[in-house]
C-alpha positions in Angstrom: -45.9 -13.1 -7.3 -42.7 -13.1 -9.4 -40.3 -10.3 -8.6 -39.2 -8.0 -11.5 -35.7 -8.8 -12.6 -32.8 -6.5 -11.9 -29.7 -7.1 -14.1 -26.3 -6.6 -12.5 -23.1 -5.8 -14.3 -20.9 -8.3 -12.4 -17.1 -8.0 -12.6 -16.3 -10.4 -9.8 -14.6 -7.7 -7.8 -15.3 -6.7 -4.2 -17.9 -3.9 -5.0 -20.1 -5.9 -7.5 -19.9 -9.0 -5.3 -21.2 -7.1 -2.3 -23.8 -5.5 -4.5 -25.0 -8.9 -5.7 -25.4 -10.1 -2.1 -27.1 -6.8 -1.2 -29.7 -7.2 -4.0 -30.4 -10.8 -3.2 -30.7 -9.8 0.5 -33.5 -7.4 -0.5 -35.4 -10.3 -2.2 -34.7 -9.1 -5.7 -34.5 -11.4 -8.6 -31.0 -10.8 -10.1 -29.7 -11.5 -13.6 -25.9 -11.3 -13.6 -24.2 -10.0 -16.7 -20.5 -10.2 -17.7 -19.2 -8.3 -20.7 -16.1 -9.9 -22.2 -13.8 -7.5 -23.9 -10.7 -9.6 -24.4 -8.7 -8.1 -21.5 -5.9 -10.1 -19.9 -7.7 -10.6 -16.5 -11.1 -11.7 -17.7 -10.4 -15.5 -17.6 -9.6 -15.3 -13.9 -12.5 -13.0 -13.3 -15.0 -15.4 -14.9 -13.6 -18.3 -12.9 -14.1 -16.3 -9.7 -17.6 -15.2 -10.8 -18.6 -18.8 -11.3 -17.4 -19.8 -7.8 -19.1 -16.7 -6.3 -22.4 -17.5 -8.0 -22.3 -21.1 -6.8 -21.7 -19.9 -3.2 -24.5 -17.4 -3.3 -26.9 -19.5 -5.4 -30.6 -19.3 -4.6 -33.9 -19.2 -6.5 -33.6 -15.5 -7.1 -30.2 -15.7 -8.7 -30.4 -16.4 -12.5 -27.6 -18.0 -14.5 -24.8 -15.8 -15.7 -25.1 -14.3 -19.2 -21.7 -13.5 -20.9 -21.8 -10.8 -23.6 -19.0 -10.1 -26.1 -17.6 -6.6 -26.6 -14.1 -7.0 -28.0 -11.8 -3.9 -27.9 -8.7 -5.0 -29.6 -9.5 -2.9 -32.7 -9.8 0.1 -30.4 -7.0 -0.3 -27.9 -4.3 -1.9 -30.0 -1.2 -2.8 -28.0 -2.6 -1.5 -24.7 -1.4 -3.0 -21.4 -4.9 -4.3 -20.7 -4.6 -6.5 -23.8 -0.9 -7.4 -23.7 -0.3 -7.7 -20.0 2.9 -5.6 -20.5 3.5 -2.5 -18.4 0.5 -3.0 -16.1 0.3 -0.1 -13.6 1.7 -1.1 -10.3 1.3 -0.1 -6.7 3.3 3.1 -7.2 1.2 4.2 -10.2 -1.6 6.8 -9.7 -5.1 5.4 -10.1 -5.6 7.5 -13.2 -3.2 5.2 -15.0 -5.9 2.5 -14.8 -8.2 4.4 -17.1 -9.5 2.4 -20.0 -11.0 4.6 -22.8 -14.7 4.3 -23.1 -14.8 1.5 -20.5 -18.2 2.3 -18.9 -19.7 3.5 -22.1 -19.0 0.1 -23.8 -19.9 -2.1 -20.8 -23.1 -0.3 -19.9 -24.3 0.2 -23.4 -23.9 -3.5 -24.2 -25.6 -4.6 -21.0 -28.4 -2.0 -21.3 -29.2 -3.1 -24.8 -29.4 -6.7 -23.7 -31.8 -5.6 -21.0 -34.0 -3.8 -23.5 -34.1 -6.9 -25.8 -35.0 -9.1 -22.9 -37.6 -6.9 -21.2 -35.4 -6.1 -18.1 -36.1 -2.6 -16.9 -33.3 -2.1 -14.3 -29.5 -2.5 -14.6 -27.5 -2.2 -11.4 -23.8 -1.1 -11.4 -21.3 -1.3 -8.6 -20.0 2.2 -9.3 -18.7 4.0 -6.1 -18.7 7.6 -5.1 -15.0 8.7 -5.2 -14.2 7.8 -8.8 -11.8 10.0 -10.7 -13.1 9.2 -14.2 -15.6 11.3 -16.2 -17.5 8.1 -17.3 -18.5 7.4 -13.7 -20.2 10.7 -13.1 -23.8 11.4 -12.4 -24.1 13.5 -15.6 -22.6 10.6 -17.7 -25.1 8.0 -16.4 -28.1 10.3 -16.8 -27.1 11.1 -20.4 -26.4 7.4 -21.1 -29.7 6.3 -19.7 -31.5 8.8 -21.8 -29.5 7.8 -25.0 -30.4 4.1 -24.4 -34.1 5.0 -24.0 -34.1 7.2 -27.2 -32.2 4.6 -29.2 -34.1 1.5 -28.1 -37.5 2.9 -27.2 -37.5 1.2 -23.8 -36.4 2.6 -20.5 -33.6 0.8 -18.7 -33.0 2.5 -15.3 -29.3 2.6 -14.4 -29.1 1.9 -10.7 -26.0 2.8 -8.6 -26.9 1.7 -5.1 -23.4 2.3 -3.8 -22.9 5.6 -5.8 -22.4 7.7 -2.6 -20.1 5.2 -0.8 -16.4 4.6 -0.6 -14.9 1.1 -0.9 -14.3 1.0 2.8 -18.0 1.7 3.4 -19.0 -1.0 0.9 -16.8 -3.6 2.7 -18.5 -2.8 5.9 -21.7 -4.1 4.3 -20.0 -7.4 3.3 -20.9 -9.5 6.3 -21.6 -13.0 5.1 -20.2 -12.3 1.6 -17.4 -14.8 0.6 -14.8 -12.1 -0.2 -12.2 -14.8 -0.7 -14.0 -15.7 -3.9 -13.9 -12.2 -5.4 -11.2 -11.2 -7.9 -9.7 -7.8 -8.7 -6.3 -7.9 -10.3 -4.9 -6.5 -13.5 -2.1 -9.0 -14.0 -3.3 -12.4 -12.7 -0.9 -15.3 -12.3 -3.2 -18.1 -13.5 -6.2 -17.5 -11.3 -4.2 -15.9 -8.5 -3.9 -12.2 -7.7 -0.5 -11.0 -8.8 0.2 -9.0 -5.6 2.0 -6.3 -7.5 -0.5 -4.3 -9.6 -2.5 -1.2 -8.8 -5.6 -3.2 -8.2 -3.9 -5.6 -5.8 -2.5 -2.7 -3.9 -6.0 -1.1 -3.7 -7.4 -4.4 -2.4 -4.7 -4.9 0.2 -5.1 -1.3 1.4 -8.9 -1.5 2.0 -8.5 -4.6 4.2 -5.6 -2.9 6.1 -7.6 0.3 6.7 -10.5 -1.6 8.1 -8.3 -3.8 10.2 -9.7 -6.9 8.6 -7.8 -10.1 7.6 -7.3 -10.1 3.9 -8.5 -13.5 2.6 -6.9 -13.1 -0.8 -4.1 -15.4 -2.0 -1.5 -13.4 -3.8 1.2 -14.8 -6.0 3.6 -12.3 -4.4 3.0 -11.8 -0.7 3.2 -8.4 0.8 6.8 -7.2 1.4 
């Protein structure tokens, strides 16, 4: 019997990579989706995603679908589009906020699911998230809006919604974390080693006492 398909909004970062492995480990048939918005790090993300999917490849893992959701007309000369003034390790996490980020990504992915008969969309959203568009109320309202607008239910799943990043990485045994990517100012396909995201990545490995497999353009000082 063919398993029903679960779509996964895949960024190539630690959380969504572990979630991909988690869903496959449960025997689910997974359709990875990537929404391309024109942000400076997306080329490096896509390269990492392709390597990750090749490493985790199995019969239940479907080919990546790339959707387009350009934001240049919305964001203008924003650091996420220009690569100038990217928040660094000393910058509060709130500086990483991208207006409407989850609204745009999830709406695009959920509409794709409706049009292709996929009834579940998994998201690697964690518990301690400071942004309003990662709240329970937001996702409940968005799921209802998608259903009302398209006539078909797409359940928005957040399996890691009560977990911290530390807890997620404790579920990562066997996941090739060296193939993941989470950097806001990549140097080619390398993590920059300076931005807020690189700092967050280094810190989670440090807290867990695990070797960081990431190659950074600028080593830790």
